[in-house]
N, C-alpha and C positions, 0 to 999 in steps of 0.2 A: 536141643543145642547142645553141644559141649564148648566147653571152656578153655580157651587157650593155654596153652604153658606161660605162668608168668602171667598171665593177662588179669589179676587181682585188682581190687581198688587200690593198690601201692603201686600200681604201673608195673614196669617191667621187672623181671627178677622175681616176683611173689611179693614184694615186700606191701608192709601195710596189713590187711586183714588176711592173708595167707598168709604170713611169714611163719617160720617154725619157731615155735616156743621150746625155750631152754629153761630147765631146772635152775636153782640156785645153784648146785654142785656142780652141775657143768658150766654155771658162767666162773664160779672159783677158781675151777679148773683152769677156763680160757685166761683169765686175768693172772694167775702164775706163768703160763708160758709165754705170753705179751703181756707186759708190766706198764704199758703203754694205755692200757684200756681201762685201768685202775686209777686215773690221772684225772681228774677234771678238767672239762675243757675250759681254758683264760678266755672268759667272754669279756669283752672290753666295748666301753660304752663310744659311743662316738661323743668325739670332743665337742664339748658345749661352749662354739664360738660359730659365729656366723657374720661374716664382713658386710655384706649388704644392709644383716637384721643392725648392724650397729651403727653404717653409715646413715642410716634412715633415720631412727629416732636421734640419733647425735643431730641429726641436720635439722629435723620438726622441733625441736628445742621443745618440748613437753617434759625434760629431765633439768632441770639447772646446770648449768656447767661443774659448777663445784661437788654437786652430789653422782657425778656421772663415774665414776670410779667405785663409788659404794654402790650405787643401781646393778652395776653389771656384776659385780661380787654375789651380789644378793640372789642375781636371778640362777649363779652356777651354784647355789647352795641347795638341797633338797627341803619340799618346805617341812614345818613341824607339826605335830601331831593337835588338833582340836576336835574337840566336840563338844556338844551340848545336850543339856537336860531336859526334857521336853515338858515343856512349860504347863500342858494343858493335861497330866496326871497330878491327881492330887497327894502323891508321895514325892515328888519333884523335891521338897525342902528334907523331907527324910532321908532321902537318895542323897541329895547334898551334905548334910553333915556325915553321913557314913563315906563317901569319896572326901570329905577332907580328915577327917578322924581314923580312919581305917587304912587307909592308901595313900594318900598326899604327904601324912605328917610323918610316917612310918619311912618314905625312901627319901625326906628333905633331910633327915633327923640321922641319915646312917652314917656311919665314919669306916667303912670298908676298900676305903682306898677306888672307890667305882664311881663314876659321872654322877654328880649330884642331882638328882629330881627337882625342877623347881618350876612346879606347874604355877600357872599364872593366869588368872580371871580376867578376861574380855572387859575393859571399864566400860566400853559402849553399850554392852549389852545387859540387858535388863536382869535382877535379882542374882546376879552372882551364876546365871545357869550356864554360860559358854566359857567355856576353859580351854587354854594353849600349853602343850608341854612342849619342850624344845628338843624332843627327838623325833626320829623319824619312826613311820609305820614301822619299821624294817628292823630296825634296832628294839624297839619294845619288842617285838616279835621273839629274835634272836637272842635277848640279854635275860639268862636265867633268873637274875634280881628282879626281873621286871615281869615275870610269866604270871603272876598273880595278878597283877593290872592287866594284862592282855587278855586273859580270860575274863576276868571284868568287863572290861569294854567291848569284850565279842558277845559276853553273855548278855549283858541289857541291853547291847545294839538290836540282837535279835526278839526280845521280850519287847521293844519300842520304846522304852525308857531312856536310852541315850542315842544321839545322831551323830554319827560320826561325821562332820561335814568339814567343809574349808572356812574357813572365817569369813574372808569377805563375801562367799555365797551366802551369810547369813544376813547381810545388810537390805537388799532389794525388798525381803517380806517385813521387816521392822518398820521401812518406812511408808508402807501402805496403810498402817494404822488401821487395821482389821476390828470391826466390832462383830456380834455373835448373827446380827439379821444380815448383813452384808451377804451380796452375791459377787463370787469372786470368781475371776478365769484366768487360769494360766495357760497362755500361747502356746510358748513350747515347754512343757512341763520334763520331759526326761532329761536325766534319771529319775528326778520325784525328791531329791533332797529339798528343795525351795519348796515344792508341794507339801510335803509333810510338814514342813512348818507353816505356811498357812492353814493348813487343818486344826495342826496344833493351836495356833493364834483365834481360830473358828471357836474351839469349845475351853477358851480359856476361863470362861464363867464355871464354876465348879458347879454351880446351884442350878442351871442348865444342861439337862443332860442331851436333849437334841436339840439344839438350835435351827432358829428360823431361815439362816442363811446356807448356802452350799461351795461348793468349790466344782469348777467342772476345768479338768485339767485335761489338755488335749497337746497332741505331740503326732506330726505327719510321719514318721518312722514307724508302722506296725509292732514288728519287733520290740522297739525301745517298748514300746505302749506296755510291754508285757511286762518288761523288767520293771518299769513301774507300779505295777500291780503288786508286784511284791512289796516292793519297798514302802507304798503306799499301806497295805493293808496292815501293818502292825501298828497303824494310830488308832484301828478297828473304828472308823468315822462312818455312820451311815449317810451324812453329807456328802459324800466327795464320789463324781461320778468320770471315769477314762474314758475320752473320746479319740478317733482317729483321724484327723482331717489336716489339711493343708493350713496353717496358720493366715496364708495370703487371702485366702477364700472362705474364710472359717463359716458357716451355714448359720442362719438365723435361728432360734430358736421360740418357737411357739410355746406361748404359756398356757393355750386351750385349743380345744378344737372347732371351733364358731367356724362362721364365714366370714369373719373379720375380726382373726384374733391378733391380740398384741403379741409383741417380741420381745425377749429379756434383754435390760441393758444393766450391765453389770455396776455394782458401785465401784469395785476395784479391779482392776487387771494388771496384770505380772507379764512383762512383754520381753524376756530373758531370750534375744534372738539370737538365731545361729550365726556363729563368728570364726575369722579366722583363729582365735584361742591363744595369742601368744602371750597371752595374760598368765596360763595355765604352764608358761614355760617350765616352773620349777617342779613340776610334778610330771611333764610330760615331755622327757629330755629330747623325743624325737623330732621337736618342733622344732630344734634348731638347725637341723642340716634341710629341711623341706620348707624353711620359711621364704617367702617372697612378698613382692609387694603388689603382685597382682593378685593375690588371696582377699586383699581388704577392697581393692576395687571390684570383686565379682561378685563380692557379697553386700556391697552398698545398696544395688536395688532390690534386692531380696527383703534387705533389714528394712529400709521405707516402706514396704508391701506390707511387712508384717504389723508395724508399726502406725500405718493409716488404719488398717482392719482394727486393730485395737483401740481407737481412738472411736472408731466407729460405732464399735461396741459399747464403749463406756458411756456412763448416763450422765447428765448433765448434773456438774455438781459431785460427779467423782473423780476418782485418782488413778493413774496410770504411773507404774513406774518404768521404764526402758535401763533396760542394762545389757551389759557383754565383759565377756572376759578377754577384751582385747586393748591394747593401749593407743590402739590406732586413732585419732582425729577424724577418719574418712567415715569410721564405722560408728562413730561415736557424736559429736558435736556436730557434725554433716548431715547424719540423717536427723537430728532435734530441728538444724535451724531450717531444713528443707521444710518440715511436717508445719513446725509452727508458721512460715511464710504461706505455705499453702492454707492452713487453716485460718488465715484473716483474724485472727484476735480470739479465736473461739478456745483456744488452751495459753495456757502459759505456765513457765516453768515455776516451781517454788521453791522457797528458801526450807532448806533442814539442816542448816547448819547448826541448830540447837537441838537436834532430836539425836545427836549422835557423840554426846560428851564423851570425849577422851580418844576419838577416833582421828588418826594424823592422816591428812590426804592434802591432796590439792583441788583447786578450783578448776571450772572447764577453761581451754585455752579459746582467746579470741583470733589466734592467726595459726597456720599450719602451711603444709608445701606438698603438691604432688608431686611424683616421682615414678619415671617410666623404670622397665628392665632394664634400658641400656644405660641408664643412670642421670638421666635428662630431668631437672627440676622443673616445674611450673605452677606460678604461685596465681593464676589467671586464665581462663578460658581462650581469652586470647592469643596468649604465650604457647600454646599447645596446637602443635598441627594439627590438620584436619581428622587426618587418620586415627589420630588419640582419641579426640570428643567423638569420634563418629564410633569407636568401641566403647567408650566408658561413659557413663551420665554425665552432667556439668554440674551436677549438683554437687558433684566431689569437692568442689574448689574452696577456698577460703572467703568467707564475705568480708564485706568493707567494714570496719571498725564501727559504723555507726549502724549498720544491721546487726552484728552480733551482742552491742551495749544495748540497743531494744528488745533483742530476745532475752537478755540476761544470762547469755550462756557461764558467765561467772558463777551460777546455782548450780552448775553439775559437778558431782565429784569423779574424782580420777583418783583411786588409791594407788599407790606405787608400792613395789616389796620392799623395799629398803626401809619403808617409813614405821613399820611395826613388824617387819619378817612374819609379810602374808603374801599371798599371789596379789598378782593386779587387777583391778575392776575399774567399772565405770557405771556410775549409775544417773539418773536422771530423773528428777519426781515431777509428771504433768497434771496439772488441774485443768477439767474441761468445763468453761463457764458458761457456753450457750451452743447450741448446736451447729453443726460443721455448716461451712457455707453452702457446700452440696448436696446438703440435706435441709435445708431450710425452707424450700418451696414448696415439699409436701410434706401430709402430715404422715406419723409413725405409724399406718395402719397399714395390715394387709389390702385393704382393698385400692388404697391409694398408689401403693409403693409395689406390692407385688402383682397383683391383679386388678389392673386398671382397665375402666369401664370409658367406652367411647358414647358421645352423643347420638342418638339413635339416626339423626340426618347427616353427620359423618360416616357412620356405619354404612347406611344405604349408597352413599358418595364412593365411599371406599369399595363396596361390595362389586357395585358396576365394574370399576377399574381392575379390581384383581379376583379374577373369577374362581380362582384355584383356594381362596381364603375364605373363613366365616370368621366372621368380626364379633365381638361381645360373644362368646360361645361360654356355654353354660355347661357344667359339666354334671354326671350324674349327683353328685355332693353338693349341689347348687353351688359352686365357686364359679366365677366369671372371671375369662382370661380376655385377652385384650383379642387375639386374633387363635383362629387355629388353621395351619398350611393341611388341606387335605389332601395333596400331594405325599408329605411326606410323612405327616401324623403327629405334628410337631406342634407344642402347645408355646406362644408366644406371650410372656407374662406381661409385658410393656410395650410402648411404641420402639423404642430402641432394640428391643430383641425381635422385634417384626422388621424392623428396618435391616438389621444385624443378618437375619433369618433370609430375607429377599436377594441380599446380593451375597448371598454363601454361595460356597460348592456344592451342597449339599442340593439344595432348592434348584441353582441351574443345572447340575446333573438330573432332576427329576423331570426337569420342564424338557430337557433334550430327548430324555429317552421319553418322553409322551408323545412327542413330537413324530417321533420315527413310528411307533404304533398307531399313530394314527395315522400317516403314509401308508403303512404297511396292510391297515384295516379298508382304506378308500381304494386302496388298486386291489384288493381282494374283492370289495366289493364288485369294481369295475370287470374283473374277469369273470363274474358269473354267467352262467349261461342262457340263453331266452326259456328255456324251458321252465329254471327254477324262478325269473322274473314273471311267466303268464301265469304259474301257479299263483304265486303273490298277491296277483292282481285279480285273479278267479277268489282268493279269499277276501279279498277287501270287498269283493261286490257281494259275496255270499253275507259279508257282516253288515253293511247296508241294508241287502232284504231283513237281516233279523230285528230291525231297529225298530221295523214296525209290529213288531210282537209284543214289543216293549222289554225285550231281551237285551243288555249289555255286553258286550263281550271285550270291546277294547277299552284303550284309557285316554280315547281321545275324543275330544266333541267339538262343538261347529265354533264356537269360541275359545275353543282351546285350553278351558278351566280343566285342572285335574288336579286334585287332591292325594298325598299319599296317607294312610293313618295305618302305621305298623303293617301286617303282612295284607291290609286291604287298597284297593284304593277306589275312595270316594268321588264319584265322576260328575259332572254335573249335567244334567241331560236338557232342564228347563231354567229357567230364574226362578230360583226359590227352593229347589228338588236336587235330590242329588239320589243315587242307587250306590249300593256298597255291592262289590266281585272281590270276592277272594281269588286272591292270586299269589303264584310264587313272586317273592319278590327277591332279586340278588342284591343279598345283603353283601357281598365280597367289596373289597375296595378296587377302585377304578386305579390307584396308586401304581405305579409299575414296584417290583419285586425288589428292591432298593434296599440296601442294608441302612437301617434305620433304628434308634432306642424301641426297647419295647415298651408299649404304654400301658399304665394301670386299666382299674375299674372306671377310674374318671377321666381316663384319656390324657391324663397328666405325664410326662415323661419321670420314670421313675431317677431318682439318683443312683449311680453306680459305685460302690465301694469297692477300694483294692486291698490287699492282705487277705489272712485268713475269714472265712467264713464265720462269724459268731453266732451261737446260737441264739434265738431271741429272746427277749425276755416277758416273763406271763406274772403277771399278780392276781393276787388270790380273790374272789368275791368274798363278799359278806356273808354269804349262807355256802361258803364252802365246806365240803362235807367232813375233810379233816380235823377242822378247826375245834369243832365243839369237845374231842377227848382231851385236845391240848390244854385249851383254856379252864377246862374243870379239873382236869389232873393238875394242873401249876396254880389255880386259883387266879387266872388273869385277868384283870380289874377291866372294867366296859370301855374304860378308856383308852385302851390297847386298840388301834385300827388295824385289823387284819388285811386289810385294803393296801397295807404298805409292807406288808409280805410277797417275797417276792420266788422265784425259782425260774432255773432253766431248761431244760428239757422234760424232767420228770421231780415230782414231788417228794424227791428224797433228800435234798438240801434246803432248806428253808435261809431265806435272806431276806435283811430287815432296813428299809431305807425312809429317808425323812418325807414328809408329804411334797414337799418344793419338787425334790429328785424324782416322785413317783410320777408327779403331773408332769414333768417335762421327756419322760420318757414314754409315758405312754400318746403322749401330741408330737413326737418327733421323730418316732421311729423309722419313718420314710425319707427322711432327709438328715437323719445324723446316724454317724456309725459309732454304737455305744461297745467298748472294751468289757468294761467292768465295772461295779459298782455296788454299795453294800455289803451289808457284813453279815457271816454266819449265826445265826439265831437257833435252827434246830435242826438235828439231823435224825434221818430212820434211823432208827438202832433196835427193831423187836425183840423180848426178850420173855421168857416164859413165866418170871419173874413177875411182870408187868405186863398183864392182860390188858389194863385201859388204854394204855397209851404207846404206841411205837415209835415216838421222838421224844429224844433226848436235848438238853441244853447244850449249847456251845459256848466256849468263852469268847470267843471272836466277839460276837454280837450281844454279851451279856451286861456290859458297862451299860449300852445302850437301852435295854429292853427289863433290866431289874428292878425298875420303880416302878411298873406295872403288873409285878410279879408277889404276889399278897402268900401263897401256899407255897409247900415244899420248901422252906426258906428255914437252917439251923444257925442260930445264933453261937457261936464259938469264941473262945477266949481265946489268949494268947498260946499257952500252950496248947492248946486243941488246934492251933493254926500249924505248929511246928510237927506237931503228933501227924497230921494227916499228911502233910506238903514231906515228909521226912521220910514217911514209909511208905511203901508201897500198897501194902492192903492192911493197916490196923486195926484191930478187932475193935467192936463198939467200948466195950469196957474198959479199953486204954483211955478213954477220953474224959474229961472232967464228968461228974456226977449231973451236974444241969446240962450240959451237951447231950449225955446219955438220953436223959429225959427228951430233948426233943427229936434226936435220931429214932429210939423206940418207937414214938408218937408217929414217924412217918411208915408207910409203905414202902418195900422195895423199889428202887429207880431212882431216875437221876432228880437233880436236888441242888439246892444252892447254899452256899458256905458263906456265913457272912460275921467278919467281926468288926465291932464297933470299939473304941477305946471310951474306959468307963472311969470313976473315981475309984475302984477296984484294980482296974486293970489301965492304966495309963498309957502306957505305952505297947507299941508306937503308936502316935498322935496322928495317925490315918485310918479310914474303913479299908478291909480288904475283902473282897468278893471275888468269888471262884468256885466254878460247876464241880459236881463230883458225882458220886453213888454210893445210894444207902443199899448193900445187899444185906442179905439176912443174918449175918453176924458181923459184918464189917463195913466199913466204909472205904473210901478212896477218891482221890483226887484226878479231874479229867481236865488239866493243861499242861502244857509242853513244859520240859526241864528246864529251860531259859526263865520262863515265869515261874516255875518251883523256886528256882534260886533266886529270883529277884523278891518273892512276897517273903522268902524263908530270911533274906539279907536283911528286909525291913525288919523282921521280929529281931534280929543281931543274931542270926546263926548261916553259917556259910554250908550250903551243901554238898563242896566239894571236901570240907573238912569233914562232914560226917560220913561220906563215902570212902575216905582215906582210914577213920579210925575203924569202921566195919570192916576193910579189906584187912588192916592188923590182926584185927581179932578173927577172922577165918582164919589167916595165916597161924596165929597162933593155936588155935584149935585142932589146924592139921595136924601141929606137930605134937599134942598133947598124945597122949594113950587112948586106943581105940574105947568106946564107953557111950552111952547114952549123952550126948550134946547138952549144954546148959546154957547156951548163948543164948542171952537178951535179945529182943527184937533191937532193930537199927535204933542207936542211941538217941537221947535227949528223950525219951518217951516213957509216961508212968509206967512199972511194973505191974504186972496183973497177977492172979493166982498161979500156984506152980503146975495145974494142972492144964491150964489152957495154954500157959507158957510152953510144956511140953509139945503141945499139939500144937503151938507155931512152928517151935525148931523142927517139925518133923516136914512143913510145907515151906521152909526160908526161901526152896529156892525155885516157888512158882515164877515164873515169867512174868515181866511186868503187862503182858498183853493178857493175862489172863484173871479173872477175879477169883477171890481167896474162895466164895461160894463153889466156885466150879468143881475145886479139888474136894473141898468136903462134900460134894455131891455125890461123886466117884466114889467115895468110899461108904456113903451111904446108898447106895446103889440107883443113885439117880443116873439118866443118861447127861452125858457132860453138855454144856451149851456150846453152840457151832460161834465160832469167832467169825463176825460178817466183816471182811475187809474191802467193801465196797466202796470204804470211803478210801481207802489209799492210792485206787484206781478211777478215781471220778477225773471225767477230763474237762472238768471247769477249772477255770485257774484257782480256785481256793482247794486246797490242799487240806491234810488232818490238821488237827489244834498244833500241833507243833512235833519241830522233828524229832526230841525225844519221850515223844508218848504214841509213836507210830502206831496204830492196830489196838491201842488201850481202850479208846474212844469207844470203837466198836464192839468192843467185848463187854457187854453190858448185860450180859446174864448174872 
């Protein structure tokens, strides 16, 4: 196959993948010849105005007239920078001290003529863990004086200790009032900032390493699920699972695989529905030019269905928070009011005015108007023309005042941008007081809701009426369905499924096809010649003669009684007797070869999933052969449940999940599409130095399992933490004497480093746990660059300062006259003896990906240990432990 000229991916002219590449010198020459090439394009943002937007919101009256100008001015300004410190980490208060002391105080007190930085703690967020800086992200990034602050925010965000999140987006999770035992559902979770906040709150009790509760994060968009995986992975929680479904028809999750299982009812549900997004107009200026009134009208029905499904999955007594980033009452109060009326007293709005002290907001509105694209206003369904009502749902119109008062719509919260320099947001908190009216007639069990049985007498009657159905059909696993269509091979779980299938196009098409085949068969039989008929008749006579000898070859008897038993036919020859005859039974289906869903072994139609095909989740068994070596090497306690350890396609990376998450995955693999769950706790990295165990610890899941690890633990002092994390491969003799004894007592291999504050070493006042490697003469950490920076920062040291000073010393050494180098190991480490220091200087340039012991081995004529790069090529969504440590963790030799 020949490629056409200029037919590359870039289209005509060979642009894109096949365009000509020019060197830097060629570009410089071109710019000298044509100065216009050197000029930057004058990119102009679209004007921040939309007459239809202003007319609509000024007309519905959600903003007081005297505040309108301030409101519009705020919308045209960019958003300030906001972030929160993750409250689930025990380092949160220590990090807060560092932020206040080393960053905010420095920039607030400077008098260099630059704009003054005035960070403000969000008054309604607990424990001063959320902050706002009245600088945009772009200003912080480009200001040289704020570059240190920018690096700090980026580093701590990557390590999971800070989340950069819009202020109003933090409100819904706060109002859920989460406890460690709660079962939580996030229905529309991507991109994952609120999900991360939910997980943090679930882990708020530091004394509980693995809570009883869990978070189910769902999103319809398959690609956004993978983006959410990266966001949630920073929190390092074994209590979260990400699934990929349409929230309007989110499947039930069974708690067991019994014939009559119960389904999960959630204690807390976050329903942050898809919306028109005009509340985010400050950070998404493109909304100005594409906003129109139809956006809200289009989404109103979707929002109702998502909220309804959320209420169905909510347990009685549970709490649901409905939120949108929209200003429009059609997406806000109209949706809430519709569901309150449908639920007939089963749900109620909760007053949360005392939960957000310091937050300025407006109460929910009682009245609004609906506007068409041609500019006509409607306040009731009767005012609107028929074609308008046929196009949009009638629940978009405002209620009468008495209905709004009974529903207590004033308990809703609408945050406006000009009130506290934020984005716009709507929040409503609902509590379920009893079962929903459409669910009260039946018990919440699989037998009565999903797999309905029919009375035997009624089943006989239906069987005679509908010959192509089998009623009370029991599959191989013992589950009974209402009926099975033998034509379409379709399971009907309940009566309404049977009724819908009976009147459906698929069943009607199968019937038509069967009738055509029957007519064709009758016509074929009628056209048979007489010889064939005579031959058939003669065979019949022969069979009658053979009956006298007691041999039966036919399945037909005088009374017509015939029984089928597997591949045998039991024919009753006399009352009370039968003869078994081996016979080839045609097991092929009589149904026409029409397109249909493929049934599983139980005869049930499998759920079809969209998006990428996921590798299955496998859980280790109690007697798994890989476990004894891991357990003995690390001294893991018997309390650790190996059945909570999971892998995907190969036992190369082992993940840890909580017990409730494991049970849900095992019992719902056929009905739920799981994208990601668990935290990485062990990685396969064989080393000739460690013949007893091929698996090393992983930092991702260390906090979840470290309570079960009794061996391979080294207690550190603060100076040891700084030594190990600020150096690439410090020699063991560089550590404090007590730490040296603990390290020398261990055989080479992966280990756990643990700092505990004490009377002699009180600072920092938090525990620090990280994994590393004990080599033959040195140690090293196996954590990402950002996490190293975080731990060092907690200890009062900045990794960037260490790197800068090392670089200065290196430059100074290069300027000196040639000779043996006397450079100390990277700064802030105890000095060793001169002989070892000289040896260290010879291998200063060893890359991060290789163990110092490897270099020593090469000088001692030992073969070098190969670096295992499989971890970087893992096609799971889990990569290596950090961007700054790629390959280092695999180099365990």
